[in-house]
C-alpha positions in Angstrom: 84.3 76.8 218.0 81.8 76.3 215.2 82.1 79.9 214.2 85.9 79.7 214.1 85.7 76.6 211.8 83.4 78.5 209.4 85.6 81.4 209.2 88.6 79.2 208.6 86.8 77.4 205.7 85.8 80.8 204.1 89.4 82.0 204.4 90.8 78.9 202.7 88.3 79.2 199.8 89.1 82.9 199.3 92.9 82.1 199.3 92.4 79.4 196.7 90.3 81.6 194.4 92.8 84.4 194.8 95.6 82.0 193.9 93.7 80.8 190.9 92.9 84.3 189.7 96.6 85.3 190.0 97.7 82.2 188.1 95.3 83.0 185.2 96.5 86.5 184.9 100.2 85.7 184.9 102.4 85.3 181.8 103.1 81.6 181.1 106.5 80.5 182.2 107.7 79.4 178.7 106.3 82.4 176.9 107.2 86.0 176.5 104.7 88.7 177.3 104.7 92.4 176.5 101.6 94.2 177.6 98.8 92.5 175.8 101.1 90.5 173.5 102.0 86.9 174.4 104.7 85.1 172.3 104.7 81.4 172.7 106.3 80.6 169.4 109.1 78.1 168.8 108.6 76.4 172.3 107.9 72.9 171.1 104.5 73.1 172.7 102.2 70.2 172.2 99.3 71.8 174.0 98.1 75.4 174.6 99.4 76.6 178.0 97.3 78.7 180.3 97.0 82.0 178.6 96.1 85.1 180.6 92.7 86.6 179.8 94.1 90.0 179.1 95.9 88.8 176.0 95.1 90.5 172.7 97.8 89.1 170.5 98.9 85.5 170.8 101.6 83.8 168.8 101.7 80.0 169.0 103.6 79.5 165.7 106.3 76.9 165.2 105.1 74.4 167.8 103.6 71.0 167.7 100.0 71.8 168.5 97.3 69.4 167.2 93.6 69.8 167.0 92.9 69.9 170.8 93.6 73.7 171.0 90.0 74.9 171.2 89.7 74.5 175.0 92.7 76.7 175.5 91.0 79.7 173.8 87.6 79.6 175.6 88.4 82.3 178.1 90.4 84.6 175.8 87.6 87.0 175.3 89.9 89.9 174.5 92.0 88.1 171.9 92.2 89.9 168.6 95.2 88.4 166.8 96.0 84.7 166.8 99.0 83.0 165.1 99.1 79.3 164.8 101.5 79.0 161.8 103.8 76.0 161.4 102.0 73.5 163.7 100.4 70.1 163.0 96.8 71.2 163.0 94.6 69.0 160.8 91.5 71.2 161.0 90.6 74.8 161.7 90.0 75.4 165.4 86.5 76.4 166.6 86.3 80.1 167.1 82.9 80.2 168.6 84.1 81.7 171.9 86.4 84.3 170.4 84.1 87.2 169.9 86.8 89.8 169.5 89.1 87.9 167.2 90.1 89.9 164.1 93.2 88.2 162.6 93.8 84.5 162.4 97.0 83.0 160.8 97.0 79.2 160.3 99.8 79.0 157.7 101.9 75.9 157.2 99.7 73.3 158.9 98.0 70.2 157.6 94.5 71.4 157.2 92.7 69.6 154.4 89.3 71.3 154.3 87.3 74.3 155.4 84.0 73.1 157.0 80.9 75.1 157.9 81.2 75.0 161.7 84.4 76.8 162.3 83.3 80.4 162.6 80.5 81.9 164.7 77.7 83.9 163.1 78.8 87.5 162.3 82.4 86.6 163.0 84.7 89.5 163.8 87.6 88.0 161.8 88.9 90.4 159.3 92.1 88.6 158.2 92.3 84.9 157.6 95.5 83.3 156.4 95.5 79.6 155.4 98.6 79.5 153.2 100.6 76.3 152.7 98.2 73.8 154.0 96.7 70.8 152.2 93.2 72.2 151.6 91.5 70.4 148.8 87.9 71.2 149.7 86.0 74.3 150.7 82.4 73.3 151.5 79.6 75.4 150.2 78.6 78.0 152.8 81.9 77.5 154.8 82.6 81.2 154.6 79.1 82.5 155.1 79.7 83.7 158.7 82.8 85.6 157.8 80.9 88.7 156.9 83.6 91.1 158.2 86.4 89.4 156.3 88.8 91.9 154.6 91.7 89.6 153.6 91.6 86.0 152.8 94.8 84.1 151.8 94.6 80.5 150.5 98.0 80.3 148.8 99.9 77.1 148.3 97.1 74.6 148.8 95.6 71.9 146.7 92.4 73.5 145.6 91.2 72.3 142.2 87.9 74.2 142.1 85.8 76.5 144.2 82.1 76.1 144.9 79.7 78.4 143.3 78.4 81.3 145.5 81.4 80.8 147.9 81.8 84.5 148.4 78.2 85.7 148.4 78.5 87.1 152.0 82.0 88.6 151.7 80.9 92.1 150.6 83.8 93.6 152.8 86.6 91.4 151.4 89.3 93.5 149.7 92.2 91.1 149.2 91.9 87.5 148.0 94.9 85.3 147.3 94.7 81.9 145.7 98.2 81.5 144.3 99.9 78.1 143.9 96.8 75.9 143.8 95.5 73.6 141.1 92.5 75.5 139.9 91.9 74.9 136.2 88.7 76.7 135.5 87.2 79.9 136.7 83.5 79.5 136.3 81.0 82.3 135.6 79.8 84.3 138.6 82.4 82.6 140.9 83.3 85.8 142.6 79.9 87.3 142.8 79.4 89.2 146.0 82.9 90.6 146.2 81.8 94.1 145.5 84.6 95.6 147.6 87.5 93.5 146.4 90.5 95.5 145.2 93.2 92.8 144.8 92.8 89.3 143.4 95.8 87.0 142.9 95.5 83.6 141.3 99.0 83.0 140.1 100.6 79.6 139.6 97.5 77.6 139.0 96.4 75.4 136.1 93.8 77.8 134.8 93.0 77.1 131.1 89.6 78.5 130.8 88.1 81.7 132.2 84.4 81.5 131.5 82.3 84.5 130.5 81.2 86.5 133.5 83.8 85.0 135.8 84.6 88.3 137.4 81.1 89.7 137.2 80.2 91.6 140.4 83.6 93.2 140.9 83.3 97.0 141.3 86.5 98.0 142.9 89.2 95.5 141.7 92.3 97.4 140.7 94.9 94.6 140.7 94.4 91.2 139.0 97.3 88.7 138.8 96.8 85.6 136.7 100.5 84.9 136.0 101.9 81.4 135.5 98.7 79.6 134.3 97.7 78.0 131.1 95.4 80.7 129.7 95.4 80.6 125.9 93.4 83.7 124.9 92.0 87.0 126.1 88.3 87.7 125.3 85.8 90.3 126.2 83.5 87.8 127.7 85.6 87.3 130.9 86.4 91.0 131.2 83.0 91.9 132.6 83.4 93.4 136.1 86.9 94.6 135.6 85.9 98.2 134.8 88.0 99.6 137.6 91.1 97.5 136.9 94.4 99.4 136.7 96.9 96.6 136.8 96.6 93.3 135.0 99.4 90.7 135.0 99.1 87.7 132.6 102.8 86.8 132.2 103.9 83.2 131.7 100.7 81.9 130.2 100.0 80.3 126.8 98.3 83.4 125.3 98.5 83.5 121.5 95.3 85.4 120.8 93.8 88.6 121.9 90.3 89.0 120.6 89.4 92.4 119.2 87.3 94.4 121.7 88.7 92.6 124.7 89.7 95.8 126.5 86.5 97.7 125.9 85.5 97.4 129.6 89.1 98.0 130.9 89.6 101.6 129.8 91.2 102.5 133.2 94.0 99.9 132.8 97.4 101.5 133.4 99.8 98.5 133.6 99.5 95.4 131.4 102.0 92.5 131.6 101.8 90.0 128.8 105.4 88.9 128.9 106.4 85.2 128.4 103.5 84.2 126.3 103.1 83.1 122.7 101.9 86.2 120.9 102.8 86.1 117.2 101.6 89.5 116.0 100.2 92.8 117.2 97.4 94.2 115.0 95.8 97.6 114.8 93.0 96.7 117.2 94.9 94.5 119.6 95.1 97.2 122.3 92.1 99.2 121.3 90.4 101.1 124.1 93.5 101.1 126.3 93.8 104.9 126.2 95.2 105.2 129.7 97.8 102.5 129.5 101.2 103.6 130.9 103.3 100.4 131.1 103.1 97.5 128.6 105.3 94.5 128.8 105.4 92.3 125.7 108.8 90.8 126.3 109.6 87.2 125.7 106.9 86.4 123.2 107.2 85.2 119.6 106.1 88.5 118.1 107.3 88.8 114.5 104.6 91.0 113.0 103.5 94.4 114.1 101.0 96.3 112.0 101.4 100.0 111.1 98.6 101.0 113.5 99.5 98.5 116.3 100.2 101.2 118.9 97.8 103.9 117.7 95.3 103.3 120.5 97.8 103.5 123.5 99.1 107.0 123.0 99.7 107.6 126.8 102.2 104.7 127.0 105.4 105.6 128.9 107.2 102.3 129.1 107.3 99.6 126.4 109.1 96.3 126.7 109.5 94.4 123.4 112.7 92.7 124.2 113.3 89.0 123.3 110.9 88.9 120.3 111.4 88.6 116.6 110.5 92.0 115.3 113.6 92.8 113.3 111.5 93.7 110.3 109.6 96.4 112.2 112.8 98.3 112.8 114.5 97.4 109.5 111.7 98.0 107.0 108.7 99.8 108.4 108.1 103.6 108.4 107.2 105.0 111.8 105.6 101.9 113.4 105.9 103.6 116.8 105.1 107.1 115.7 101.9 107.3 117.9 103.9 106.7 121.1 104.8 110.3 121.6 104.8 110.0 125.4 107.0 107.0 125.5 110.1 107.4 127.8 111.6 103.9 128.2 111.8 101.6 125.2 113.4 98.1 125.3 114.1 96.4 121.9 117.0 94.2 123.0 117.4 90.7 121.6 115.1 91.0 118.5 117.5 89.8 115.8 117.7 93.4 114.4 120.4 93.7 111.7 119.7 97.2 110.4 117.8 100.3 111.5 115.9 102.3 108.9 115.8 106.0 108.9 112.2 106.2 110.0 112.2 103.3 112.5 111.9 105.6 115.5 109.9 108.4 114.0 107.7 110.3 116.5 109.4 109.1 119.6 110.3 112.6 120.7 110.2 111.9 124.5 112.2 108.6 124.7 115.0 109.0 127.1 116.2 105.4 127.2 116.5 103.0 124.2 117.8 99.5 124.6 119.1 97.9 121.5 121.5 95.4 123.1 121.8 91.8 122.0 121.0 92.7 118.4 123.5 91.8 115.6 123.1 95.3 114.0 125.2 95.9 111.0 123.9 99.2 109.6 122.1 102.2 110.8 120.7 104.6 108.2 121.3 108.3 108.4 118.8 110.2 110.5 117.7 107.0 112.2 117.8 108.8 115.7 116.9 112.3 114.7 113.4 112.0 116.2 114.9 110.9 119.6 115.6 114.5 120.7 115.5 113.6 124.5 117.5 110.4 124.2 120.2 110.1 126.8 120.8 106.4 127.3 121.3 104.4 124.1 122.3 100.8 124.9 124.1 99.5 121.8 126.6 96.7 122.0 126.7 95.2 118.4 130.0 93.8 117.2 128.9 93.5 113.6 128.7 97.1 112.5 129.4 97.8 108.8 131.5 100.9 109.1 131.2 102.2 105.6 130.9 105.8 104.7 127.1 105.7 105.4 127.8 105.3 109.1 130.1 108.3 109.6 127.2 110.5 110.7 126.8 108.5 113.9 130.2 109.4 115.2 129.3 113.0 115.7 125.8 112.1 116.8 127.0 109.9 119.7 129.4 112.6 120.8 126.8 115.3 120.9 123.6 113.5 122.0 124.1 110.5 124.3 126.2 109.2 127.2 129.2 107.5 125.6 129.5 104.7 128.2 126.3 102.9 127.1 127.4 102.7 123.4 130.0 99.9 123.1 129.3 98.8 119.5 132.3 98.0 117.3 133.1 97.6 113.6 133.3 94.3 111.8 134.1 95.7 108.3 136.3 96.9 106.7 139.1 94.7 108.0 141.3 97.6 109.0 138.8 98.9 111.5 137.6 95.6 112.8 137.0 95.8 116.6 137.2 99.6 116.7 134.3 101.3 118.6 132.1 103.4 116.5 132.9 106.5 118.6 136.5 106.3 117.3 135.7 105.8 113.6 137.5 108.2 111.3 136.4 109.5 107.9 139.3 108.0 106.0 138.5 104.5 107.2 135.2 104.1 105.4 134.4 102.4 102.0 131.5 101.2 99.8 128.8 99.1 101.2 129.0 95.3 100.6 125.4 94.8 101.6 123.1 93.0 99.2 121.4 95.0 96.4 118.2 93.7 95.0 118.1 93.9 91.2 114.7 92.2 90.6 111.9 92.7 93.1 108.9 90.3 93.3 106.0 91.5 91.2 102.3 91.7 92.2 100.0 89.4 90.2 96.9 87.4 90.2 97.1 83.7 91.1 94.5 81.2 90.1 93.2 78.9 92.8 94.5 75.3 92.6 97.3 76.3 90.3 100.9 77.1 91.3 102.3 80.6 91.5 105.9 81.8 91.5 107.6 84.9 93.0 111.1 85.8 91.8 113.7 87.8 93.7 117.3 88.5 92.5 120.1 90.3 94.3 123.9 90.9 94.1 126.6 92.4 96.2 130.0 94.0 95.7 132.1 92.1 96.4 129.8 89.1 95.7 129.3 87.0 98.8 127.0 84.3 99.9 123.5 85.6 100.4 120.5 84.1 102.2 116.9 84.7 101.0 114.0 84.9 103.4 110.4 85.2 102.2 107.9 87.0 104.2 104.1 87.2 103.9 102.0 89.9 105.5 105.0 90.9 107.6 105.5 87.4 108.9 107.7 84.6 107.8 106.4 82.2 105.2 105.9 78.8 106.9 107.5 75.8 105.1 108.3 77.7 101.9 109.2 75.9 98.7 112.2 77.9 97.5 114.6 77.3 94.6 117.8 79.3 94.5 120.7 79.6 92.0 123.6 81.8 91.0 123.9 83.0 87.4 126.0 85.5 85.5 124.4 88.7 84.0 125.5 90.2 80.7 128.3 92.3 82.2 129.8 89.3 83.8 128.7 90.1 87.4 127.1 87.3 89.3 123.7 87.5 91.0 121.7 85.2 93.1 118.0 84.4 92.5 115.4 82.9 94.7 112.1 81.6 93.4 109.2 81.1 95.9 106.8 78.5 94.6 103.3 78.4 96.0 101.8 75.1 94.9 98.1 74.4 94.7 97.2 78.0 95.5 94.3 78.6 98.0 92.7 81.7 99.4 94.9 81.5 102.5 97.9 82.2 100.2 96.7 85.7 99.3 98.6 88.6 100.8 101.7 90.8 100.5 105.0 89.0 99.9 108.4 90.3 100.5 111.9 89.1 99.8 114.6 89.7 102.5 118.2 89.3 101.3 121.0 89.0 103.9 124.7 88.5 103.9 127.3 88.9 106.7 127.3 92.6 106.1 123.6 93.4 106.3 120.1 92.9 105.2 118.1 94.4 102.3 114.3 94.4 101.9 112.5 94.1 98.6 109.3 95.9 97.7 106.1 94.1 98.7 104.3 92.2 96.0 100.6 91.7 96.4 99.2 88.3 95.4 95.5 88.1 95.0 93.9 84.7 94.6 91.1 84.4 92.0 88.9 81.4 91.2 87.2 80.7 87.9 83.6 81.5 87.8 81.2 78.7 88.4 77.5 78.7 87.6 75.2 78.0 90.5 72.1 78.8 88.3 72.0 78.5 84.6 69.4 79.7 82.1 67.2 77.0 80.6 65.3 76.9 77.3 62.0 78.8 77.5 58.9 78.7 75.4 56.2 81.4 75.8 53.3 82.8 73.9 53.3 86.3 72.5 52.4 88.8 75.2 53.7 86.7 78.1 56.6 87.4 80.4 60.0 85.7 79.8 62.2 84.9 82.9 65.8 83.7 82.5 67.9 82.9 85.6 71.7 83.1 85.7 74.0 83.2 88.8 77.6 82.4 89.3 80.2 82.3 92.1 83.9 83.0 92.0 86.5 85.1 93.6 86.2 88.0 93.0 82.5 87.6 92.4 82.0 87.5 88.7 80.0 90.0 86.7 77.0 88.8 84.8 76.2 90.0 81.3 73.8 88.9 78.6 73.9 88.7 74.8 71.3 87.8 72.2 72.4 85.7 69.2 76.0 86.6 70.0 75.4 90.4 69.9 74.1 93.2 72.0 71.0 94.0 69.9 67.9 93.3 72.1 64.6 94.3 70.5 63.0 94.1 73.9 65.6 96.6 75.2 64.9 99.1 72.4 61.2 98.9 73.2 61.9 99.1 77.0 60.4 95.7 77.6 63.6 94.2 79.1 64.8 94.3 82.7 67.9 92.8 84.3 68.0 92.4 88.1 71.6 91.7 89.2 70.7 91.2 92.9 68.2 88.4 92.0 70.2 87.1 89.0 67.0 87.4 86.8 66.6 88.6 83.3 63.0 89.7 82.3 61.3 90.3 79.0 57.7 91.5 79.3 55.1 91.3 76.5 57.1 88.8 74.5 57.2 89.2 70.7 58.5 86.9 68.0 61.4 89.4 67.4 62.6 88.4 70.9 63.2 84.8 69.8 66.8 83.7 69.7 69.7 82.3 71.7 70.4 84.2 74.9 73.9 83.8 76.4 74.7 84.5 80.0 78.4 85.3 80.6 80.0 85.3 84.0 83.4 87.1 84.0 86.1 87.8 86.6 89.8 88.3 86.3 90.3 84.5 86.3 88.2 83.9 83.1 84.8 83.8 81.5 82.2 81.1 81.3 79.0 81.1 79.3 75.7 79.4 79.3 73.1 79.5 76.5 69.3 79.2 76.5 66.9 79.3 73.5 63.9 81.5 73.7 60.9 80.4 71.6 57.9 82.7 71.2 54.8 81.0 70.0 52.4 83.0 67.8 49.1 81.9 66.4 49.0 81.8 62.6 47.5 84.9 61.0 47.3 86.7 57.7 49.3 89.8 57.2 46.6 91.2 54.9 43.3 90.1 53.7 43.3 88.1 50.5 41.7 90.0 47.5 39.6 88.7 44.7 41.3 88.7 41.3 40.3 89.0 37.7 42.6 87.9 34.8 42.2 87.8 31.1 42.5 84.4 29.4 46.1 83.8 28.4 47.5 86.3 30.9 49.3 85.3 34.1 48.2 86.0 37.7 49.7 85.8 41.2 47.5 84.9 44.2 48.9 86.1 47.5 48.5 84.5 50.9 50.9 86.6 53.1 51.1 85.0 56.6 52.9 85.1 59.9 53.1 82.9 63.0 55.5 81.0 65.2 56.4 78.3 64.7 56.2 79.0 60.9 52.7 77.9 59.8 52.2 75.1 57.3 50.4 76.6 54.2 48.1 74.7 52.0 46.2 75.9 48.9 42.9 74.5 47.8 40.7 75.2 44.8 37.1 74.6 45.2 37.9 72.5 48.3 40.5 70.4 46.5 44.3 70.7 47.2 46.2 72.3 44.3 48.8 70.2 42.6 51.8 72.1 41.1 52.1 71.9 37.2 54.1 73.8 34.6 51.4 76.5 34.7 50.7 76.3 38.4 53.5 76.6 40.9 54.2 78.0 44.4 56.9 80.4 45.5 57.9 82.6 48.4 57.4 79.7 50.9 54.1 78.9 49.2 52.7 82.3 50.0 52.4 83.0 46.3 50.5 80.9 43.8 51.6 81.7 40.2 49.3 80.8 37.3 50.8 81.2 33.8 48.5 81.6 30.8 45.2 81.6 32.7 42.5 79.4 31.2 38.8 79.4 31.9 39.1 76.3 34.1 41.4 78.2 36.4 38.5 80.3 37.6 37.0 79.4 41.0 37.4 79.8 44.7 40.9 79.6 46.0 41.4 78.9 49.7 44.6 79.4 51.8 44.8 77.3 54.9 47.6 77.9 57.5 48.3 75.7 60.5 50.8 75.6 63.4 50.6 74.1 66.9 48.5 77.0 68.1 45.7 76.5 65.6 44.4 76.8 62.0 43.1 79.7 60.0 41.7 80.0 56.5 41.0 82.8 54.0 39.4 82.6 50.6 39.2 84.5 47.4 37.6 84.2 44.0 39.5 84.2 40.7 37.7 85.2 37.5 39.1 84.4 34.1 37.8 86.8 31.4 37.6 86.2 27.7 40.6 87.1 25.4 41.4 90.7 24.5 42.3 92.4 21.2 45.9 93.7 21.0 46.9 96.1 18.3 50.6 95.8 17.4 52.8 96.4 14.4 53.8 92.8 13.5 56.9 93.5 11.4 58.4 95.7 14.1 57.2 93.5 16.8 60.0 91.9 18.8 57.7 90.5 21.4 55.8 91.6 24.4 57.1 90.3 27.6 55.4 91.2 30.8 57.7 90.8 33.8 56.3 90.7 37.2 58.9 90.9 39.9 57.4 90.0 43.3 59.7 90.7 46.2 58.3 89.3 49.4 60.4 89.2 52.6 59.3 86.6 55.2 61.6 86.5 58.1 65.0 87.5 56.6 64.6 85.9 53.2 64.2 87.6 49.8 62.7 85.7 46.9 62.7 87.3 43.5 60.1 85.7 41.2 60.6 86.6 37.5 57.6 85.4 35.5 57.7 85.3 31.7 54.1 84.8 31.0 53.9 85.8 27.4 56.2 85.3 24.4 56.0 86.5 20.9 55.3 83.0 19.5 52.5 82.5 21.9 50.9 85.9 21.1 51.4 85.6 17.3 48.1 83.7 16.9 46.2 86.2 18.9 47.1 89.4 16.9 45.5 91.1 13.9 47.2 93.1 11.2 47.1 96.9 11.5 48.6 99.8 9.7 52.3 100.3 10.2 51.8 103.3 12.5 53.1 102.9 15.9 50.6 102.2 18.6 51.2 104.2 21.7 49.4 102.0 24.1 47.9 98.6 24.5 44.2 98.7 25.0 42.4 95.8 26.6 38.8 95.5 25.4 36.2 93.4 27.3 34.5 91.0 25.0 31.0 91.9 26.0 31.4 95.5 26.7 32.9 98.2 24.6 33.8 100.4 27.5 37.6 100.1 28.2 38.9 98.5 31.4 42.5 98.5 32.7 42.5 95.1 34.6 45.1 94.4 37.2 48.3 92.6 36.4 49.5 89.8 38.5 50.0 92.3 41.3 47.4 95.0 41.8 48.3 98.5 42.3 47.1 98.2 45.9 49.0 95.1 46.7 52.2 95.2 48.6 54.7 92.9 50.1 56.5 93.6 53.3 58.7 92.1 55.9 56.7 91.1 58.9 56.9 94.0 61.2 57.9 96.6 58.6 55.1 96.9 56.1 56.6 99.2 53.4 54.2 99.3 50.5 55.4 98.7 47.0 54.7 101.4 44.3 54.6 101.3 40.5 57.6 102.9 38.9 58.4 103.9 35.3 61.7 103.3 33.7 63.3 106.3 32.1 65.9 104.3 30.2 63.5 102.6 27.7 64.2 103.1 23.9 62.9 106.4 22.5 61.2 104.6 19.6 57.8 103.8 21.1 57.2 101.0 18.6 60.0 99.1 20.3 58.8 99.8 23.8 58.0 97.0 26.1 55.0 97.5 28.3 55.7 96.3 31.9 54.8 96.8 35.5 57.0 96.4 38.6 56.7 96.1 42.4 59.7 96.9 44.6 60.4 95.8 48.2 63.0 96.4 50.8 65.7 93.7 50.9 67.9 92.3 53.7 69.7 89.5 52.0 71.3 88.7 48.6 68.9 88.2 45.7 68.8 84.7 44.1 69.3 84.5 40.4 66.0 85.1 38.7 66.4 82.6 35.9 66.3 79.7 38.5 62.6 80.6 39.0 61.6 80.6 35.3 59.3 77.9 34.0 61.1 75.0 32.4 59.4 75.8 29.0 61.2 79.1 28.8 64.8 78.6 27.7 66.2 81.8 26.3 69.8 82.7 27.0 69.6 85.7 29.2 71.8 87.7 31.6 70.2 88.6 34.9 70.8 92.0 36.3 70.2 91.9 40.1 69.4 95.0 42.0 69.4 95.1 45.8 66.1 96.9 46.0 67.6 99.8 47.9 66.1 102.1 45.3 63.2 101.4 42.9 64.3 99.8 39.7 62.8 98.4 36.5 63.9 95.6 34.2 63.3 94.9 30.4 64.0 92.0 28.2 65.0 92.2 24.5 64.8 89.2 22.3 67.4 90.7 19.9 70.1 91.4 22.4 69.3 88.6 24.8 70.0 90.8 27.7 67.9 91.6 30.7 
């Protein structure tokens, strides 16, 4: 009996276990099962039903599950795919027991954060989708255990920022989506660790700043989407790590600037979308380095300026969208702006306010098959405008404003031969008789002259001075004359807030023309550039030539030379520098001229880079006023400085002792130099000499003249010279000899006048001293009567010695006078023009010097006691000359 009871109990337990095992392996009643797939979606479940262990894919989406779902997954050791979309989960379930799970979808729940305890170490999850939750916070380290993650989707959450180093352990992640969040900054190194990432999508956020190095660490990213953010500029700094990028989408941002060099690290880029931004111009280096770009979308910007070389770097481009911009001038006025795009196939220029097409607008586009010019109010198309488009098959042209003059007839045949007619629906607006007629049906006898504006006065290039106003003038007419509008452009862009004055006047032949004057008030450097006048009427647009306006500013000294005083032999430095636009040229003058003694002697050096002017080994000849001139096209300014060279007083020559006969006259010389000019003082026997009628000074006191020497004139004469550098003295002795016997024929005697002309140049002055030191009345008492024969010579006999001596006159034969620095000696000269009758000859002696200035009248230097009426003949001392006086004729 006991054995039977034991067997019964064992049997019951076995049956219960078997029942339980069968129940855990059966498909839940409200779910659908297919092999390892269990679909429990849309069952209004509030808890997880008993799921068979064999399940590999489980879909619990669109239920009402809350956070108590973890217990229902404990035994699902084979589960690989779990979908919990559209439930009411407030947190991520714990996946600690799901060792085989690879894909988890938790979209459209109410999860608010990602914590650090949701995933087991070395989690097998490869795809994690958390779209459309309320995630505001991802804790640092929350993703550390997801080392096998390949795809992570966090779209449509409330993320404002991401913690640093969030992805340090996701080296296998390839796809990361963060669209529709509230991220406003992408910090540096945020994505470090994502070395295998190929796709990054961060669209529809509030990103304003992308910091330098934000994408550093990427090695494989080929697709980056940053559309619908608030990015304002593109810079090279945040491009690091995007070397493998092939597709970049930045549409619908606030981009107005692309820094030069931004694409240097993105040379593999093939598709670039910059549509719906705020770009204003495309410059020559805007797309530099994008040598492999195939598709470029620039539609819906504010582009109004494209440089001639704007597309020269993207020669592999095949598709270009420029629609919905303002680049009419590019097509209307430029020559070959797209000529480098020889591989372009699709070209969209619709809605660009284009009114006319120039003959060279599409030059070089030999492979374009599709050209879209719709939504442009085109009035004229120049002949040969489409000649370069040899492969064009689809030309979209729907203008209703064509000016069907004789210049447009060429297009009729071109459309018929080259393109599919159905895409060309453009119609004529002028002349009236063909209004509304499609261009393909235009006939030769319908055309007329063009009523487009004709510019008769183009704006002219000129220099404008800063802070003054500048004017540019443009005049145009049309036939028949119609209302015209003027538009001024600068550097291929519209002039902002222009001050324009317009009027209509009549020319000489009676035809009216319109004039527009662009006034640039208070000119600044920002106003420089190329200006162009664009004249339009309802029939078309005409462009003027471009006038270049350069802004110049008056020179302004930043360093001016100052007065300098140096000693002889020292170095002189003058400093002069000026600023202006363009930078002024510096030049120097001395005393208003270009004669620099220092330059002739190679003692002068000008150093433009240092703004210095040097004179070495200064001399007194260097003294003067030095002028620094700063000159540019705006004008000239000057600054002066005086150079003073100090020189110790010195004697030009050694003073010589003198001997004079009583009654004769003598000149004592003290020829000096120095700077400043030395003060000269004469002393006799230590006592200052006071001028009298017999003793007076001339030649700036360098000559002491004694008339009618007397015995008391003998003695020691001292010359003392002084300036601020010192004093020097020199001394001579004057001897007065007894009277001499003079043999003359009294009745034929008309007088003996000995004239001494002393010419001494000190500085630039010439002083002629004419000394009448003997008259016939004065000599009458000293003569004796001799026979009437003529005496050939005057012999001077010393009173105590019979041996004859020829004493020096007031200037010795060896004396000379010279300009300081020249030193030409004077020589005695005979006069060939004296009377042939030797009895009437006048004995005289002369000294001749070089002269540099007009000679004063000699009679002003005569003693007051000599009053004869004479006429002075003045010679400029260029050649030696002699002078004689005659008491009969009264002439010199």
